[in-house]
Structure formats: C-alpha cells, structure tokens
N, C-alpha and C positions, 0 to 999 in steps of 0.2 A: 918527889918520888914519881918515877915513870909509871905509865899505865900497867905494864907487865907486873911490876912489883906490887902495885895496888891490888891487882887481881890475885896474885900469889898469896898475899897477906890475908885477904878476905877469905879465900878458899881454905886456908889453913886454920881458920878460926874454929875452935871446938864447939862453941855455941851455934855457929852456922851449920856445922855438920850435924848437930843434934836436931835442929829444925828440919834438915833434909831427911833424916832417919824417920822422924815422925810422919812426914808426908809419904815416905816410902812404905811404911807399915799400913797407913790408910789405903794406899793403892793396892798393896799386896792382898789386903782383905777383900777389896772389890773384885780384883781379877780372879782370886781363888774361888769366889762365889760363882763367877762365870764359868770357870773350869768344871766345877761340880755339876753345873747344869748340862754342859755338853758331853760330859762323861757318860750320861745316860743314853747318848746317841750311839747305836751300834755301828754306824758308818764312820764314826770319828775315833781314832785310837790316840788319845792324849794322856800324857802323864799327869798325875795329880800333884806332882812336886813342881812348884813354880820356882824358877831361878830369878834372883834379883841382885842388883848391886848399885852402889853409888859410885860415880866416876872417881877414880883414884886421883890423888893430887898430881902424880907424875903424868898420868894420861891427860888430865885437864890442862896442865901447863904445855904439854906437847901440842895439844889441839889448838890452844891459844896462838902459839907461834905458827903452826901449820896453816891455820885459817886466818891469821892476822887479826884475831879478835881485839887485841890490844890497840889496834889502829882503827878498826871499823866501828867498835862499840863506843858509845859515849860514856866514858868512865868518870863519875863524880868523885869527890874527895871523901865523902862520908862513907864509913865502912858498911853501915846498914843498907845504904843506897846502892853501894857496889854489889852487895849480896843480892839485892833485888834484880840488878842488871844481869847477873849470872843466871839466876833462876829463870828469868824471863827469856833469855836469849840462847842459852846453852841447850840444844835440842835433846841431848841424851844425858842430862844431869843424873837422872835415875833410869836404870835400864831393867827391863823384865824380859825373860825368855820363856815362852811356852814350848815345851818339848813334846813331840809326837813320834809315832812309829815310822810313818811312810811319807814320801814326798807329797803324795796326793792329799794327806791330812793337812798339810800346810795351807793350801788353798781353802779347804773346807773350814778350818778354824778361822782363818781370815774372814770368810764370809759370815761365819757364826758371830764373830765379834761385831761385825758391821750390823747385823740384824739385832743383836742384843742391845747395842747402843741406840739404834733407831727406834727400838721398842721402849727406850727410856728406862732400861733396867739397871744401868750404872747410876751412881750418885749424880745428882744434878750439878754438883760442883766439878765434875769431870767433863772436859771437852776432848773429843777425839778428831783426828784429821786422817782421812783415808785417801788423800791425794798425794801421798808420798811417792817420790821416785823410787821404785823398787828394783832398779837395775844397779847392781854393784860394779865396781871398777873391773872386776874379773869377768864381767859380762853375764853373770848368773843372776837369776831372779831371787829376790829375798822378800818374804811377806813380813811387813812391819807396819805398825801404826804409831803415829806420834800423838802426844796428848799433853794436856795441861791440867793441873789441879791447883787452883788458887795461886796462879803465877809460878808454879814449880813445873818445869817441863819434864816430860818422861817419854820413854819409847818402849814399845812392846815388839819384840821379834818372835817369829814363829819358826821353829826349825825341827825337822825330824832328826833322829839320832845320827844316821849316816851323814846328813848334811852338816850337823853340828860338829862332829869330829873332824870332818874334812875342812870345814870353815875355820876351826881353831888353828889347825896346822897351816892352812893357806894364809891366814891373817897374820900369824906370828912370824912365819918363815918367809913369806913373799911380800905381803902388803906392808908389814911393819918390821921388816928385817932391820936389826940394829947395827949390823956390821956389813961392810962391803963384801959382796959375794960374787966372784967372777963367774960362777955357775948359775946365776939367777935365772937366765933365759931357759937353760936346760931344766931347772927345777920347775919353772912355770909350765913347761911342756908336760913334765911327768905328772904334776898335780892335776892338770886338765885331763890327762889320760885316766888318772885314777877316778876322777869325778864321773867320767863316762862309764867306767866299770861299776861304780857305786849306784848309778842310776839304774843300770841293768840288774844289779843285785837287788835293788829295792823292789823292782817289779816281780822278781822271782820270790823274794821273801814274802811279799804281800799275797802272791798266789798260794804259797804254802800255808800262810797264816789263815787265810780265808777258806781253805779247804775243809769242809765239814765231813768228818768221818761218819759213815753210815753205821747202823747197828751191826749189819752183816760184816762190815770191815773190821769192826771192833772184836766180833766173835772169832773171825778168821785169825786175827792177830793174836788173840788169847790162845787159840788152838796151837798156833805156831810156837808160842812161848812154852807151852806144856809138853810138846812133842819133839822140839828141835834136838835136844840133847840125845835122846834115844835114836832118832833117825840119822843124825850126823855120826854117831858112833857105829851104827850098822852100815852106813854108806862109806865110812872112813873119809868124810869130806864135810866141810863147813859151808861150801858154796852151793846152797840148796834153795836159794830164793826162788829161782825160776821153776824148780820142781814143785814147790808149794803153790805157786801161781797156777801151774798146770793141774794140780790136785783140786784146788778150789774151783777151777773152771769145769773140770769133769764132774765134780760132785756138787754142782750149784743148785740142783733141783731141790724143792722143799723137803722131800722125804729124806735126802742125805744131809741137808742142813739141820734137820731135826736130830739126826744121830749125833752130829757135832755138838749141838746144844746139850744133849743128854750127857755126852762124854764130859763136857765142861762143868755141868752142874754137879756131877759126881766128884770130879776133881776138886772143885771149890768147897764141897761139903766134906771132903776127906773120905768119901765112899769109894768102893771098888766098882769100876765100870765093867759091865757084862758085855763082851763083844757080840755083835749081831751076825747072823748067818745070812749071806747074800744068796739069792737064787741064781744059779749059774746054768745057762742053756748052751746048747751046741750052736756053733756059728753056721750060717748058710751062704754067705756071700764072700767071705774072706777067711782063709785058713789061719790058724794060730801061727804056724810057721811063716806064712807069707807076711803076717803083720809084724812078727818079731824081726824078720829080715829087713824090714823097711826102716826100722828106727834104731837109735843107739840103745843098746841093752841097758846101759847104766841108767838112762832116763826112765825107762820102764820099771826097772827094779826099785829105784828110789820112790817113785809115785806108788808102786805096789806096797812098799814098806810103810808109807804114810797111811794108805788105805787100810793096812792090816792093823793099825792101832784101833780102828773102829770095828773091823769086820773079821770074823773068825774063820780059820781054815782057808784063807785066801792065798793059795799057792800061786806061783808065777803064771802057770798055764791057765788056771781058772781066772786070774785077773785079766789076762788078755782076752779070754772069751767074754768076760763081763764088758770090757771096753767095746768090743765089736757088736755084741748083742744089744748094748745100750742104745747105739745109734740105729741098729736094725729095727728094734722095737718102736722107737720113736717114729721112724719113717713109715713102718707098717701102719701104725695107728693113724698117722696123717693120711696115708692112702685110703684107709677105710672111711675116714671122714669125707674124703673127696668122692669115693664111690657112692656114698649115700646120697650125694647130690647129682650123680650122673647115672644114666642108664645105657648099657652097652648093647648094641645090636649085632656085634660081630661074633659069628659062630665058626669061623675058619680055624681048624686045629693047628695048621702050620703057622698061621699068624700068631696064635697063642704061644707056640713053642719059641718063635723068634722073640716075642715080647718078653717071655720069661728070661731069656738069655741077656737081652738088652737091659732088662730091669736089674738083673744081678750085677752087671757091669756098672750100671749107674749107681747101685748101692755101694759097690766097692769104692768107686770114685768119691762118693759122698763121705764115706768113712774116713778115707785117707785125707780128704780136704779138711776134715774137722780136726783130726789128730796131728796133721802137719803143723798146726798152730801150737800144739802142746809139747811135741817131742822133736828132738833133733834127728834129722834123717841120718841113717847109717851110711858111713863112708869108709871103705877099706883103707883110705889114706890117713884117717884120723888116728 
C-alpha cells in the first residue's frame, strides 16, 4: 500500500477521529476560559462563541497532495503509528477561530493570548508557538498561533467579522477555486478592492461604536421622538433634522434645558405639560423685519414651531424678538463684566455718540454671525 493510501485509511478511522474530538474538547475548554477573561477588558471586543473544527477528510487528503506529505513524512506501516505521525506533523489538524468586532481587536487578542500563555494560565500540557509566519498568500496579515497538546497539533486564528466574511469568499473563490476560471485575475482585483473598502468601513464602524452618547444628547433625542410627528405635520415636511439641531443649539443654556427635561418628565409620566411664558423684550440693534429678511422664513417658522411646544404664546414676531434679544442680553452682560474691571476717563460726548453707533453695528454683526450657523440665508433664487 502506498503512503497516500496509508494516510487516507488512518485518517478515515472512526476511533482516530474520536481521539481527535476528545483533544479538541479539552482545548475548547481552555481557550474558552481565556476568552472569558479578556471579555472583561473594555478595549477588546471579542465574541464569546468560539468556533472550532477538525480538518475534514477531503481537506486533509487535498493538503497531503498539495504539500507532498506522503513523500516527505516518514510513514510507518502500523496504523496507530501513522496516526501519531499525522497528529504530530499536520499543523492545523484541529482549528479554532476567535471572532472579534474590529481589525484592531485582532492584534489586541493576539497579544492577550501571548501574555496569558507567558503567565502560565493555560494548561501545562499546552505548548504555543508565536513565531508563525502571519503573511498570507494574498499579502494580508493574519493573526494566528500554532500549538500542541500531547502531540496533537492545533491552530488558533483570530479574525474580526468583516475580515472573516471576506476571507471565506477569497479562500473559496480565489485561493481554493475548484474549477478553471478565466476571470480569476479580475476577481482577485475586485476582492482586493473590496478589502480596502472593508478596512475603511471598519474604522468608521469602530468610531460609531465607541461614540458615547452624553446625557444631554439622550435627552435631546427623546425630545425629538416626542415632538417630531407634531412638528412634521405642521411644517408639512419630514426633513427636519437640521431644524432640530438649530433648536438645540439656540436653547442650549441650562434654563432652557431644564424646560426640556420638565416636558419629558411630564410625557413619561403621562401628565400634561404646562407651557411656560417667555419674557419678550424689544430689540435695540436689529429690527424684526431686518432679521426675517436675512433668513429663509421656513427655517425660522419650523424652529419657532419646535419652541412653541415648550413656550406659550410664542408667535412668529415674538420668537424673532426673543432670538435677537437673547444675543443682545448675553453681550450686554459680558460688557458689564468687562466694565467692572476697567475705569473710563473719556468724557467727550461726541466720542460717546460714535461709540454707541459702532457698538450697535458690532452687535448686529455679532447676532448675524451667530444665527448664520443655524438658519439658511434668504435667497430670491431659491
């Protein structure tokens, strides 16, 4: 019997497969313990589900031929001895895959395994090798560790979800294509382009995943959910995201945020919200008409509508006055603070008149510079 047939017969033996399964379960238990430990690390996003497999008969025989194991291994005649040769020399007899969320996690988990092993937390029967060539034929890096448990070789691969899916397609369609494919070069180019896209997507997904929503963002989001239907019906539009952003920017001070919180607490408890009366003053630096003519009326009306959910009797003109005076009052208060630190020796009345005019113009420019960020400027062509 030639060596290939000997290997085929030994690998097909049911008792031999049972031995491999027992070793695989021992390893699965050890690696699962490691995963449980690193899952407590907030900087590592690892799946608790460990994947494992024993190399299939077809895959084994294909590898024997491809790697010429039947010619390079010393194959004895005794079946049990042949089994020992397979276990000792086949590097990926048993395979494990640790899955994670992001590409960055692959390296972090690899380093964690190394530390766990160096700290002697794996069974003393397990030997790991961290000197593997981690460069694949496709040129991409793969984090893997080879090991041995009582002369049974195994391999641990670490792959994030995107890498895993891409790798399966690339492995089956490109690396292990079973049939002749005249378009193989084009497919390689396409799969490489897809990999670049996935790497970029990975970075974006990680940024989204790690974004921590603040309490205020959560409150604003809840306010949006409770009021959107009403506002969209009034505005006859569902494209209101920017208007809500403008509203939250304008009403960001603590006193207004408190009103939003009161509104939400009433809603959550099923109670009726009593709208608040805002103090409206006359404008001094910009007229209502001048302000309205500068911006798209629709923008102003929508934000006025959102504000009216909280505030009573807030007609359009009063809302504009409120916007203007809000900036004026802040600026005046800041000026008073500055005056308290400075003493003026200027008694020239003409100079004071000129100063008042320039201050008014400066105030107007300040008001417009602030609201230009919130509202679309009016254009007759729109």
